[in-house]
N, CA, C and O atoms as CSV, one atom per row, in Angstrom:
chain,resi,resn,atom,element,x,y,z
A,1,TYR,N,N,93.946,91.529,121.022
A,1,TYR,CA,C,93.265,90.655,120.090
A,1,TYR,C,C,93.767,89.217,120.251
A,1,TYR,O,O,92.989,88.269,120.145
A,2,ALA,N,N,95.044,89.063,120.502
A,2,ALA,CA,C,95.620,87.720,120.609
A,2,ALA,C,C,95.095,86.980,121.836
A,2,ALA,O,O,94.767,85.797,121.743
A,3,LEU,N,N,95.011,87.648,122.972
A,3,LEU,CA,C,94.477,86.989,124.173
A,3,LEU,C,C,93.051,86.512,123.941
A,3,LEU,O,O,92.683,85.408,124.343
A,4,THR,N,N,92.262,87.341,123.298
A,4,THR,CA,C,90.877,86.975,123.012
A,4,THR,C,C,90.840,85.784,122.064
A,4,THR,O,O,90.016,84.884,122.225
A,5,GLY,N,N,91.720,85.778,121.090
A,5,GLY,CA,C,91.800,84.649,120.164
A,5,GLY,C,C,92.170,83.356,120.862
A,5,GLY,O,O,91.628,82.298,120.543
A,6,LEU,N,N,93.090,83.432,121.814
A,6,LEU,CA,C,93.456,82.228,122.573
A,6,LEU,C,C,92.281,81.713,123.394
A,6,LEU,O,O,92.069,80.504,123.492
A,7,MET,N,N,91.524,82.625,123.980
A,7,MET,CA,C,90.358,82.194,124.759
A,7,MET,C,C,89.277,81.625,123.844
A,7,MET,O,O,88.605,80.660,124.205
A,8,ARG,N,N,89.109,82.212,122.672
A,8,ARG,CA,C,88.121,81.686,121.720
A,8,ARG,C,C,88.517,80.288,121.253
A,8,ARG,O,O,87.652,79.440,121.039
A,9,ALA,N,N,89.808,80.043,121.096
A,9,ALA,CA,C,90.296,78.753,120.610
A,9,ALA,C,C,90.442,77.715,121.720
A,9,ALA,O,O,90.828,76.577,121.454
A,10,PHE,N,N,90.143,78.090,122.942
A,10,PHE,CA,C,90.313,77.197,124.097
A,10,PHE,C,C,89.700,75.812,123.884
A,10,PHE,O,O,90.369,74.821,124.176
A,11,PRO,N,N,88.450,75.690,123.386
A,11,PRO,CA,C,87.873,74.345,123.232
A,11,PRO,C,C,88.703,73.447,122.312
A,11,PRO,O,O,88.893,72.267,122.603
A,12,TRP,N,N,89.192,73.999,121.211
A,12,TRP,CA,C,89.982,73.208,120.271
A,12,TRP,C,C,91.351,72.877,120.851
A,12,TRP,O,O,91.817,71.744,120.739
A,13,HIS,N,N,91.987,73.849,121.461
A,13,HIS,CA,C,93.301,73.601,122.050
A,13,HIS,C,C,93.215,72.534,123.132
A,13,HIS,O,O,94.024,71.607,123.156
A,14,ALA,N,N,92.244,72.659,124.026
A,14,ALA,CA,C,92.096,71.684,125.114
A,14,ALA,C,C,91.851,70.288,124.555
A,14,ALA,O,O,92.417,69.314,125.052
A,15,ALA,N,N,91.017,70.180,123.530
A,15,ALA,CA,C,90.714,68.876,122.927
A,15,ALA,C,C,91.950,68.246,122.292
A,15,ALA,O,O,92.053,67.022,122.208
A,16,GLU,N,N,92.887,69.081,121.846
A,16,GLU,CA,C,94.121,68.591,121.231
A,16,GLU,C,C,95.258,68.435,122.243
A,16,GLU,O,O,96.381,68.097,121.868
A,17,GLY,N,N,94.972,68.680,123.517
A,17,GLY,CA,C,95.997,68.557,124.551
A,17,GLY,C,C,96.953,69.733,124.597
A,17,GLY,O,O,98.061,69.619,125.122
A,18,GLN,N,N,96.532,70.858,124.051
A,18,GLN,CA,C,97.377,72.047,124.013
A,18,GLN,C,C,96.840,73.091,124.982
A,18,GLN,O,O,95.633,73.319,125.074
A,19,VAL,N,N,97.764,73.720,125.703
A,19,VAL,CA,C,97.377,74.771,126.647
A,19,VAL,C,C,98.248,75.989,126.358
A,19,VAL,O,O,99.460,75.967,126.572
A,20,TYR,N,N,97.615,77.046,125.872
A,20,TYR,CA,C,98.338,78.261,125.509
A,20,TYR,C,C,98.015,79.429,126.431
A,20,TYR,O,O,98.378,80.567,126.136
A,21,LEU,N,N,97.346,79.164,127.527
A,21,LEU,CA,C,97.028,80.225,128.477
A,21,LEU,C,C,98.231,80.436,129.387
A,21,LEU,O,O,98.973,79.489,129.648
A,22,PRO,N,N,98.441,81.655,129.875
A,22,PRO,CA,C,99.606,81.946,130.715
A,22,PRO,C,C,99.666,81.055,131.960
A,22,PRO,O,O,98.714,80.980,132.737
A,23,ALA,N,N,100.804,80.386,132.128
A,23,ALA,CA,C,100.982,79.441,133.233
A,23,ALA,C,C,100.838,80.114,134.590
A,23,ALA,O,O,100.318,79.504,135.525
A,24,ASP,N,N,101.289,81.365,134.718
A,24,ASP,CA,C,101.203,82.034,136.019
A,24,ASP,C,C,99.750,82.265,136.426
A,24,ASP,O,O,99.408,82.135,137.601
A,25,ILE,N,N,98.902,82.603,135.472
A,25,ILE,CA,C,97.484,82.816,135.787
A,25,ILE,C,C,96.825,81.494,136.154
A,25,ILE,O,O,96.046,81.428,137.106
A,26,LEU,N,N,97.135,80.443,135.401
A,26,LEU,CA,C,96.565,79.127,135.715
A,26,LEU,C,C,97.010,78.670,137.103
A,26,LEU,O,O,96.191,78.198,137.892
A,27,ALA,N,N,98.300,78.807,137.402
A,27,ALA,CA,C,98.820,78.375,138.705
A,27,ALA,C,C,98.189,79.169,139.840
A,27,ALA,O,O,97.850,78.608,140.882
A,28,ARG,N,N,98.035,80.456,139.640
A,28,ARG,CA,C,97.433,81.299,140.671
A,28,ARG,C,C,96.000,80.853,140.990
A,28,ARG,O,O,95.516,81.056,142.104
A,29,ASN,N,N,95.338,80.255,140.020
A,29,ASN,CA,C,93.962,79.804,140.204
A,29,ASN,C,C,93.860,78.294,140.431
A,29,ASN,O,O,92.771,77.721,140.385
A,30,GLY,N,N,95.011,77.660,140.676
A,30,GLY,CA,C,95.019,76.237,141.011
A,30,GLY,C,C,94.686,75.305,139.862
A,30,GLY,O,O,94.134,74.225,140.074
A,31,VAL,N,N,95.017,75.714,138.647
A,31,VAL,CA,C,94.704,74.909,137.462
A,31,VAL,C,C,95.997,74.341,136.883
A,31,VAL,O,O,96.993,75.052,136.749
A,32,THR,N,N,95.970,73.066,136.545
A,32,THR,CA,C,97.120,72.433,135.907
A,32,THR,C,C,96.806,72.159,134.441
A,32,THR,O,O,95.653,72.208,134.014
A,33,ARG,N,N,97.843,71.874,133.695
A,33,ARG,CA,C,97.668,71.510,132.291
A,33,ARG,C,C,96.772,70.286,132.190
A,33,ARG,O,O,95.891,70.218,131.333
A,34,GLU,N,N,97.000,69.328,133.064
A,34,GLU,CA,C,96.197,68.097,133.052
A,34,GLU,C,C,94.720,68.384,133.283
A,34,GLU,O,O,93.857,67.765,132.661
A,35,ASP,N,N,94.433,69.316,134.172
A,35,ASP,CA,C,93.025,69.691,134.403
A,35,ASP,C,C,92.372,70.124,133.095
A,35,ASP,O,O,91.247,69.730,132.786
A,36,ILE,N,N,93.083,70.926,132.349
A,36,ILE,CA,C,92.517,71.475,131.113
A,36,ILE,C,C,92.352,70.400,130.050
A,36,ILE,O,O,91.282,70.277,129.455
A,37,VAL,N,N,93.402,69.619,129.804
A,37,VAL,CA,C,93.312,68.640,128.719
A,37,VAL,C,C,92.360,67.492,129.051
A,37,VAL,O,O,91.877,66.813,128.145
A,38,ARG,N,N,92.090,67.269,130.317
A,38,ARG,CA,C,91.121,66.231,130.699
A,38,ARG,C,C,89.706,66.789,130.846
A,38,ARG,O,O,88.771,66.058,131.175
A,39,GLY,N,N,89.559,68.092,130.600
A,39,GLY,CA,C,88.238,68.701,130.641
A,39,GLY,C,C,87.715,68.968,132.033
A,39,GLY,O,O,86.516,69.167,132.225
A,40,ARG,N,N,88.617,68.973,133.012
A,40,ARG,CA,C,88.206,69.275,134.390
A,40,ARG,C,C,88.297,70.783,134.586
A,40,ARG,O,O,89.317,71.311,135.030
A,41,GLY,N,N,87.242,71.440,134.254
A,41,GLY,CA,C,87.234,72.897,134.335
A,41,GLY,C,C,87.150,73.390,135.755
A,41,GLY,O,O,88.163,73.626,136.412
A,42,GLY,N,N,85.947,73.539,136.213
A,42,GLY,CA,C,85.733,74.028,137.559
A,42,GLY,C,C,86.019,75.500,137.697
A,42,GLY,O,O,86.316,76.194,136.724
A,43,PRO,N,N,85.923,75.965,138.929
A,43,PRO,CA,C,86.085,77.399,139.186
A,43,PRO,C,C,87.463,77.936,138.807
A,43,PRO,O,O,87.580,79.092,138.401
A,44,GLY,N,N,88.500,77.123,138.932
A,44,GLY,CA,C,89.845,77.599,138.610
A,44,GLY,C,C,89.981,78.031,137.163
A,44,GLY,O,O,90.578,79.067,136.872
A,45,VAL,N,N,89.429,77.240,136.256
A,45,VAL,CA,C,89.473,77.601,134.837
A,45,VAL,C,C,88.626,78.843,134.599
A,45,VAL,O,O,89.034,79.753,133.876
A,46,ASP,N,N,87.444,78.878,135.210
A,46,ASP,CA,C,86.572,80.047,135.062
A,46,ASP,C,C,87.259,81.314,135.560
A,46,ASP,O,O,87.202,82.352,134.901
A,47,TYR,N,N,87.910,81.234,136.726
A,47,TYR,CA,C,88.605,82.402,137.277
A,47,TYR,C,C,89.780,82.807,136.386
A,47,TYR,O,O,90.027,83.996,136.181
A,48,SER,N,N,90.499,81.820,135.860
A,48,SER,CA,C,91.633,82.119,134.980
A,48,SER,C,C,91.172,82.857,133.732
A,48,SER,O,O,91.784,83.844,133.323
A,49,LEU,N,N,90.096,82.378,133.132
A,49,LEU,CA,C,89.584,83.029,131.927
A,49,LEU,C,C,89.014,84.411,132.239
A,49,LEU,O,O,89.123,85.330,131.427
A,50,LYS,N,N,88.413,84.554,133.404
A,50,LYS,CA,C,87.913,85.872,133.811
A,50,LYS,C,C,89.082,86.851,133.952
A,50,LYS,O,O,88.991,88.005,133.533
A,51,GLU,N,N,90.173,86.377,134.544
A,51,GLU,CA,C,91.366,87.213,134.702
A,51,GLU,C,C,91.944,87.600,133.335
A,51,GLU,O,O,92.375,88.736,133.135
A,52,LEU,N,N,91.947,86.653,132.409
A,52,LEU,CA,C,92.446,86.949,131.067
A,52,LEU,C,C,91.548,87.942,130.330
A,52,LEU,O,O,92.039,88.794,129.590
A,53,ARG,N,N,90.240,87.833,130.531
A,53,ARG,CA,C,89.333,88.814,129.914
A,53,ARG,C,C,89.609,90.211,130.465
A,53,ARG,O,O,89.599,91.189,129.718
A,54,ALA,N,N,89.853,90.302,131.762
A,54,ALA,CA,C,90.178,91.604,132.366
A,54,ALA,C,C,91.486,92.147,131.789
A,54,ALA,O,O,91.596,93.340,131.506
A,55,LEU,N,N,92.470,91.275,131.615
A,55,LEU,CA,C,93.748,91.691,131.040
A,55,LEU,C,C,93.561,92.152,129.589
A,55,LEU,O,O,94.157,93.144,129.169
A,56,ALA,N,N,92.744,91.438,128.836
A,56,ALA,CA,C,92.468,91.841,127.450
A,56,ALA,C,C,91.837,93.229,127.415
A,56,ALA,O,O,92.154,94.042,126.547
A,57,ARG,N,N,90.950,93.490,128.354
A,57,ARG,CA,C,90.302,94.816,128.398
A,57,ARG,C,C,91.292,95.917,128.780
A,57,ARG,O,O,91.189,97.040,128.285
A,58,ILE,N,N,92.236,95.608,129.644
A,58,ILE,CA,C,93.277,96.584,129.998
A,58,ILE,C,C,94.071,96.953,128.748
A,58,ILE,O,O,94.313,98.131,128.483
A,59,HIS,N,N,94.472,95.941,127.984
A,59,HIS,CA,C,95.225,96.199,126.752
A,59,HIS,C,C,94.375,96.954,125.732
A,59,HIS,O,O,94.876,97.822,125.017
A,60,LEU,N,N,93.097,96.622,125.671
A,60,LEU,CA,C,92.189,97.309,124.751
A,60,LEU,C,C,92.068,98.792,125.118
A,60,LEU,O,O,92.077,99.654,124.240
A,61,ARG,N,N,91.957,99.081,126.410
A,61,ARG,CA,C,91.890,100.485,126.857
A,61,ARG,C,C,93.172,101.238,126.498
A,61,ARG,O,O,93.122,102.385,126.056
A,62,LYS,N,N,94.318,100.585,126.690
A,62,LYS,CA,C,95.590,101.231,126.343
A,62,LYS,C,C,95.643,101.553,124.856
A,62,LYS,O,O,96.076,102.636,124.461
A,63,LEU,N,N,95.203,100.611,124.038
A,63,LEU,CA,C,95.196,100.855,122.598
A,63,LEU,C,C,94.242,101.990,122.247
A,63,LEU,O,O,94.576,102.856,121.438
A,64,ASN,N,N,93.074,101.989,122.843
A,64,ASN,CA,C,92.110,103.066,122.577
A,64,ASN,C,C,92.669,104.422,122.983
A,64,ASN,O,O,92.439,105.422,122.304
A,65,ASP,N,N,93.405,104.455,124.094
A,65,ASP,CA,C,94.018,105.710,124.541
A,65,ASP,C,C,95.062,106.216,123.543
A,65,ASP,O,O,95.268,107.422,123.406
A,66,LEU,N,N,95.714,105.287,122.855
A,66,LEU,CA,C,96.767,105.655,121.910
A,66,LEU,C,C,96.271,105.756,120.473
A,66,LEU,O,O,97.039,106.124,119.584
A,67,SER,N,N,95.019,105.442,120.233
A,67,SER,CA,C,94.522,105.345,118.852
A,67,SER,C,C,94.684,106.637,118.058
A,67,SER,O,O,94.874,106.594,116.843
A,68,ALA,N,N,94.612,107.762,118.714
A,68,ALA,CA,C,94.759,109.040,118.001
A,68,ALA,C,C,96.170,109.219,117.450
A,68,ALA,O,O,96.377,110.000,116.520
A,69,THR,N,N,97.137,108.505,118.013
A,69,THR,CA,C,98.521,108.636,117.561
A,69,THR,C,C,98.866,107.672,116.427
A,69,THR,O,O,99.956,107.745,115.859
A,70,VAL,N,N,97.945,106.775,116.098
A,70,VAL,CA,C,98.198,105.799,115.033
A,70,VAL,C,C,98.011,106.487,113.680
A,70,VAL,O,O,96.951,107.057,113.420
A,71,PRO,N,N,99.022,106.441,112.824
A,71,PRO,CA,C,98.892,107.073,111.506
A,71,PRO,C,C,97.728,106.465,110.714
A,71,PRO,O,O,97.495,105.257,110.767
A,72,ALA,N,N,97.015,107.302,109.994
A,72,ALA,CA,C,95.837,106.864,109.235
A,72,ALA,C,C,96.166,105.735,108.265
A,72,ALA,O,O,95.330,104.866,108.017
A,73,ALA,N,N,97.361,105.741,107.722
A,73,ALA,CA,C,97.741,104.731,106.732
A,73,ALA,C,C,97.770,103.315,107.302
A,73,ALA,O,O,97.581,102.346,106.565
A,74,ILE,N,N,98.007,103.189,108.608
A,74,ILE,CA,C,98.077,101.838,109.179
A,74,ILE,C,C,96.878,101.491,110.065
A,74,ILE,O,O,96.827,100.398,110.630
A,75,ARG,N,N,95.935,102.388,110.189
A,75,ARG,CA,C,94.745,102.110,111.010
A,75,ARG,C,C,93.984,100.864,110.571
A,75,ARG,O,O,93.489,100.135,111.431
A,76,PRO,N,N,93.868,100.587,109.277
A,76,PRO,CA,C,93.141,99.371,108.884
A,76,PRO,C,C,93.713,98.087,109.498
A,76,PRO,O,O,92.984,97.115,109.695
A,77,ALA,N,N,94.995,98.084,109.794
A,77,ALA,CA,C,95.601,96.903,110.414
A,77,ALA,C,C,95.027,96.633,111.800
A,77,ALA,O,O,95.109,95.512,112.301
A,78,PHE,N,N,94.454,97.648,112.414
A,78,PHE,CA,C,93.902,97.512,113.760
A,78,PHE,C,C,92.399,97.217,113.769
A,78,PHE,O,O,91.815,97.084,114.844
A,79,LEU,N,N,91.768,97.113,112.616
A,79,LEU,CA,C,90.323,96.874,112.566
A,79,LEU,C,C,89.883,95.623,113.331
A,79,LEU,O,O,88.857,95.679,114.008
A,80,PRO,N,N,90.603,94.499,113.259
A,80,PRO,CA,C,90.146,93.319,114.003
A,80,PRO,C,C,90.007,93.546,115.507
A,80,PRO,O,O,89.271,92.821,116.176
A,81,VAL,N,N,90.697,94.531,116.033
A,81,VAL,CA,C,90.603,94.835,117.463
A,81,VAL,C,C,89.178,95.238,117.839
A,81,VAL,O,O,88.774,95.083,118.991
A,82,ALA,N,N,88.424,95.750,116.883
A,82,ALA,CA,C,87.031,96.139,117.152
A,82,ALA,C,C,86.174,94.943,117.555
A,82,ALA,O,O,85.108,95.117,118.145
A,83,LEU,N,N,86.629,93.733,117.240
A,83,LEU,CA,C,85.862,92.526,117.566
A,83,LEU,C,C,86.127,92.024,118.981
A,83,LEU,O,O,85.401,91.162,119.477
A,84,VAL,N,N,87.151,92.550,119.629
A,84,VAL,CA,C,87.534,92.052,120.953
A,84,VAL,C,C,86.396,92.180,121.963
A,84,VAL,O,O,86.008,91.187,122.578
A,85,GLU,N,N,85.867,93.359,122.140
A,85,GLU,CA,C,84.826,93.555,123.163
A,85,GLU,C,C,83.588,92.699,122.893
A,85,GLU,O,O,83.078,92.080,123.826
A,86,PRO,N,N,83.082,92.637,121.659
A,86,PRO,CA,C,81.935,91.745,121.430
A,86,PRO,C,C,82.239,90.276,121.745
A,86,PRO,O,O,81.388,89.571,122.287
A,87,TYR,N,N,83.437,89.817,121.411
A,87,TYR,CA,C,83.806,88.435,121.743
A,87,TYR,C,C,83.870,88.238,123.259
A,87,TYR,O,O,83.403,87.221,123.772
A,88,LEU,N,N,84.441,89.197,123.968
A,88,LEU,CA,C,84.531,89.080,125.426
A,88,LEU,C,C,83.138,89.020,126.044
A,88,LEU,O,O,82.909,88.275,126.996
A,89,ARG,N,N,82.218,89.798,125.506
A,89,ARG,CA,C,80.840,89.775,126.030
A,89,ARG,C,C,80.181,88.415,125.811
A,89,ARG,O,O,79.424,87.951,126.663
A,90,VAL,N,N,80.462,87.773,124.676
A,90,VAL,CA,C,79.923,86.424,124.439
A,90,VAL,C,C,80.436,85.472,125.517
A,90,VAL,O,O,79.692,84.621,126.005
A,91,MET,N,N,81.711,85.619,125.887
A,91,MET,CA,C,82.301,84.746,126.907
A,91,MET,C,C,81.730,85.007,128.297
A,91,MET,O,O,81.886,84.175,129.191
A,92,GLU,N,N,81.085,86.126,128.490
A,92,GLU,CA,C,80.537,86.462,129.806
A,92,GLU,C,C,79.044,86.173,129.919
A,92,GLU,O,O,78.431,86.445,130.952
A,93,ARG,N,N,78.467,85.629,128.870
A,93,ARG,CA,C,77.037,85.305,128.920
A,93,ARG,C,C,76.779,84.117,129.834
A,93,ARG,O,O,77.631,83.252,130.032
A,94,ARG,N,N,75.579,84.111,130.379
A,94,ARG,CA,C,75.140,82.974,131.195
A,94,ARG,C,C,75.184,81.714,130.321
A,94,ARG,O,O,74.798,81.736,129.152
A,95,GLY,N,N,75.656,80.638,130.908
A,95,GLY,CA,C,75.717,79.372,130.190
A,95,GLY,C,C,77.004,79.156,129.406
A,95,GLY,O,O,77.181,78.111,128.781
A,96,TYR,N,N,77.903,80.136,129.433
A,96,TYR,CA,C,79.175,79.980,128.723
A,96,TYR,C,C,79.966,78.838,129.339
A,96,TYR,O,O,80.185,78.809,130.550
A,97,ASP,N,N,80.390,77.911,128.516
A,97,ASP,CA,C,81.223,76.785,128.940
A,97,ASP,C,C,82.492,76.837,128.098
A,97,ASP,O,O,82.433,76.612,126.889
A,98,PRO,N,N,83.636,77.129,128.709
A,98,PRO,CA,C,84.857,77.302,127.918
A,98,PRO,C,C,85.245,76.067,127.107
A,98,PRO,O,O,85.974,76.183,126.122
A,99,TYR,N,N,84.769,74.890,127.506
A,99,TYR,CA,C,85.094,73.666,126.778
A,99,TYR,C,C,84.140,73.395,125.619
A,99,TYR,O,O,84.468,72.622,124.719
A,100,ARG,N,N,82.974,74.016,125.629
A,100,ARG,CA,C,81.966,73.675,124.625
A,100,ARG,C,C,81.402,74.860,123.837
A,100,ARG,O,O,80.938,74.686,122.710
A,101,THR,N,N,81.438,76.040,124.409
A,101,THR,CA,C,80.843,77.196,123.735
A,101,THR,C,C,81.764,77.695,122.625
A,101,THR,O,O,82.935,77.996,122.857
A,102,ILE,N,N,81.216,77.777,121.425
A,102,ILE,CA,C,81.955,78.352,120.304
A,102,ILE,C,C,81.703,79.862,120.338
A,102,ILE,O,O,80.577,80.323,120.149
A,103,VAL,N,N,82.759,80.608,120.578
A,103,VAL,CA,C,82.645,82.063,120.707
A,103,VAL,C,C,82.742,82.680,119.315
A,103,VAL,O,O,83.811,82.744,118.709
A,104,THR,N,N,81.600,83.123,118.839
A,104,THR,CA,C,81.543,83.699,117.504
A,104,THR,C,C,80.491,84.802,117.465
A,104,THR,O,O,79.698,84.966,118.392
A,105,LEU,N,N,80.509,85.533,116.396
A,105,LEU,CA,C,79.496,86.559,116.138
A,105,LEU,C,C,78.820,86.188,114.824
A,105,LEU,O,O,79.416,85.522,113.978
A,106,SER,N,N,77.598,86.611,114.662
A,106,SER,CA,C,76.940,86.363,113.378
A,106,SER,C,C,77.725,87.108,112.299
A,106,SER,O,O,78.345,88.132,112.585
A,107,PRO,N,N,77.705,86.611,111.073
A,107,PRO,CA,C,78.428,87.319,110.005
A,107,PRO,C,C,77.996,88.783,109.875
A,107,PRO,O,O,78.826,89.661,109.637
A,108,LEU,N,N,76.703,89.036,110.031
A,108,LEU,CA,C,76.219,90.419,109.932
A,108,LEU,C,C,76.785,91.277,111.063
A,108,LEU,O,O,77.245,92.394,110.828
A,109,ARG,N,N,76.750,90.759,112.277
A,109,ARG,CA,C,77.284,91.503,113.435
A,109,ARG,C,C,78.774,91.767,113.271
A,109,ARG,O,O,79.258,92.862,113.558
A,110,ARG,N,N,79.489,90.760,112.809
A,110,ARG,CA,C,80.929,90.895,112.612
A,110,ARG,C,C,81.206,91.995,111.576
A,110,ARG,O,O,82.027,92.882,111.808
A,111,GLN,N,N,80.519,91.925,110.443
A,111,GLN,CA,C,80.729,92.907,109.380
A,111,GLN,C,C,80.330,94.309,109.831
A,111,GLN,O,O,81.028,95.281,109.542
A,112,TRP,N,N,79.217,94.409,110.532
A,112,TRP,CA,C,78.737,95.699,111.035
A,112,TRP,C,C,79.768,96.307,111.988
A,112,TRP,O,O,80.075,97.496,111.900
A,113,THR,N,N,80.292,95.496,112.889
A,113,THR,CA,C,81.285,95.966,113.859
A,113,THR,C,C,82.539,96.463,113.148
A,113,THR,O,O,83.070,97.521,113.484
A,114,LEU,N,N,83.006,95.702,112.171
A,114,LEU,CA,C,84.199,96.112,111.429
A,114,LEU,C,C,83.934,97.375,110.603
A,114,LEU,O,O,84.791,98.254,110.520
A,115,TRP,N,N,82.753,97.463,109.998
A,115,TRP,CA,C,82.413,98.653,109.213
A,115,TRP,C,C,82.392,99.889,110.109
A,115,TRP,O,O,82.960,100.925,109.764
A,116,ARG,N,N,81.729,99.771,111.267
A,116,ARG,CA,C,81.665,100.912,112.194
A,116,ARG,C,C,83.067,101.337,112.628
A,116,ARG,O,O,83.366,102.529,112.703
A,117,ALA,N,N,83.915,100.361,112.911
A,117,ALA,CA,C,85.289,100.689,113.311
A,117,ALA,C,C,86.031,101.381,112.167
A,117,ALA,O,O,86.822,102.296,112.399
A,118,SER,N,N,85.778,100.949,110.952
A,118,SER,CA,C,86.463,101.569,109.807
A,118,SER,C,C,86.020,103.018,109.601
A,118,SER,O,O,86.749,103.819,109.017
A,119,ARG,N,N,84.836,103.343,110.079
A,119,ARG,CA,C,84.300,104.695,109.968
A,119,ARG,C,C,84.648,105.537,111.199
A,119,ARG,O,O,84.259,106.701,111.286
A,120,GLY,N,N,85.374,104.952,112.139
A,120,GLY,CA,C,85.773,105.694,113.336
A,120,GLY,C,C,84.703,105.799,114.387
A,120,GLY,O,O,84.722,106.730,115.192
A,121,ARG,N,N,83.762,104.862,114.407
A,121,ARG,CA,C,82.665,104.896,115.385
A,121,ARG,C,C,82.809,103.818,116.417
A,121,ARG,O,O,81.973,103.705,117.313
């Protein structure tokens, strides 16, 4: 959930001169902090964010594999995780611009997703 949140907040962080994405992933894709804060995206930023989305999905799969072991009393704490995949899909739509696209879900979609997760679906 945290990785997805960092990617969703990318436009605001970049505008404020803040870079919270993993330095090793950025370096591997030839991206510097200056590139990000100056709005020079290009393929390196796109590849870095794609790599982070893949990493978020790996963590999501691990959590799903372990979900049966989570005690019922604390399952509600994990409800926000149900929003990860829908947010990642928004980031993969045609026309997505990490500097300008606000990654959000409609209030109805968000509530529906959380309700379904609360019901174990």
